[in-house]
Structures are given as structure tokens and as C-alpha cells.
C-alpha positions in Angstrom: -17.5 1.8 -1.0 -15.7 2.6 2.1 -12.2 3.5 2.9 -10.7 3.4 6.4 -7.5 4.7 7.2 -5.4 4.3 10.4 -2.2 6.2 11.6 -0.4 4.6 14.5 2.4 6.6 16.3 4.9 4.2 17.9 7.7 4.6 20.6 10.1 1.8 20.1 11.9 0.2 23.2 15.7 -0.2 23.2 16.5 1.0 19.7 19.8 2.7 19.2 20.2 2.8 15.4 17.9 3.1 12.2 19.0 -0.6 11.6 17.5 -1.8 14.7 14.5 0.3 14.2 13.9 -1.6 11.0 14.4 -4.9 12.6 11.4 -3.8 15.0 9.1 -2.2 12.4 9.4 -4.5 9.5 7.8 -7.5 11.4 5.1 -5.6 12.7 4.3 -4.4 9.1 4.6 -7.9 7.7 2.3 -9.2 10.3 -0.4 -6.8 9.9 -0.3 -7.3 6.2 -0.2 -11.1 6.4 -3.2 -11.2 8.8 -5.5 -8.5 7.4 -4.6 -8.1 3.8 -4.5 -4.3 4.0 -2.1 -1.7 2.6 0.5 -0.8 5.4 3.7 1.1 5.5 6.0 3.2 7.5 4.8 6.7 6.8 6.5 8.9 9.4 9.3 9.7 11.7 11.5 7.7 9.3 14.9 9.5 10.6 14.1 8.9 14.1 15.4 5.8 15.5 12.9 5.4 18.6 9.6 6.6 16.9 7.8 5.2 14.1 4.6 6.1 12.2 2.6 3.3 10.5 -0.1 4.0 8.1 -2.8 1.4 7.3 -5.6 1.5 4.6 -8.5 -0.7 4.0 -11.2 -0.8 1.3 -14.6 -2.6 2.1 -18.2 -2.6 0.9 -19.5 -1.8 4.5 -18.4 0.7 7.1 -18.7 -2.0 9.8 -16.2 -4.2 8.1 -13.4 -1.2 7.9 -14.0 -0.4 11.6 -13.6 -4.1 12.7 -10.5 -4.5 10.6 -9.0 -1.2 11.9 -9.9 -2.2 15.6 -8.4 -5.5 15.2 -5.0 -4.0 13.8 -4.8 -1.5 16.5 -5.0 -4.2 19.2 -2.6 -6.4 17.4 0.0 -3.6 17.4 -0.7 -2.3 20.9 -0.2 -5.8 22.1 3.5 -5.9 20.8 5.8 -5.8 24.0 8.7 -4.2 22.2 6.6 -0.9 21.4 4.3 1.7 23.1 1.3 2.9 21.1 1.3 6.7 21.7 -1.6 7.4 19.6 -4.1 6.1 17.0 -6.0 8.4 14.5 -8.6 6.7 12.2 -10.7 8.0 9.3 -13.6 6.5 7.4 -14.5 7.9 4.0 -17.4 6.7 1.8 -17.3 7.2 -2.0 -20.4 9.4 -1.5 -18.4 12.0 0.9 -16.8 13.5 -2.3 -18.5 16.9 -3.4 -16.3 17.2 -6.5 -17.4 15.5 -9.6 -15.4 12.6 -10.8 -12.3 13.3 -13.1 -13.5 10.4 -15.4 -15.1 10.8 -18.7 -18.8 10.4 -18.7 -21.1 9.1 -21.3 
């Protein structure tokens, strides 16, 4: 099992209030969720009206599938004319990456 995460730092265009910010960010989140069936939420810069950080998580059986989905999401968000993508940070983890024993009961 592989878990891929993507953090997108966005600069919003002509936004002058948190209400206007929500009107820009919510449709982006909804489109990402609808097109890719991933977990996505605004995770940072919540008190700044011209900045937003969106976090995305995807789980797949193959690392290549995680990479493909995250690449597609990054391109989708970067193509939005009302925002500027300042940075994108991704991480890919495997269930074999953990060095600590699981907290479950073993039989």
C-alpha cells in the first residue's frame, strides 16, 4: 500500500475578504475531489485572504498510480486562471517505510 500526499501553496487573485476566498477555494477543492476521488481540504493560511494551502491525500496499491494522480491534480490546480501556484510539495510513503511495530494486537 502506498500513500501519496500533496501540499499546494496558492496565491489567490483579486480577493479582498475571507468570504471571497471561500468562493475561490471551495470550487477548487470540489473539482479535485470529484475528478480524482481523493481526500482534499484547505489545511493552511486559513486566516489570510489572499493565500491558501490545500492538502491532498491518495492511497493506492502502486506507487506509480499515486504519482500519476498527484501529477494530474497539480496540473489541474495550476491551470486555474484565478490563482497562482506558488509551490507544490509531495511525499510518497509505503506501508513498509514504518520502522515502528504496529499498534494492533498480533495473534
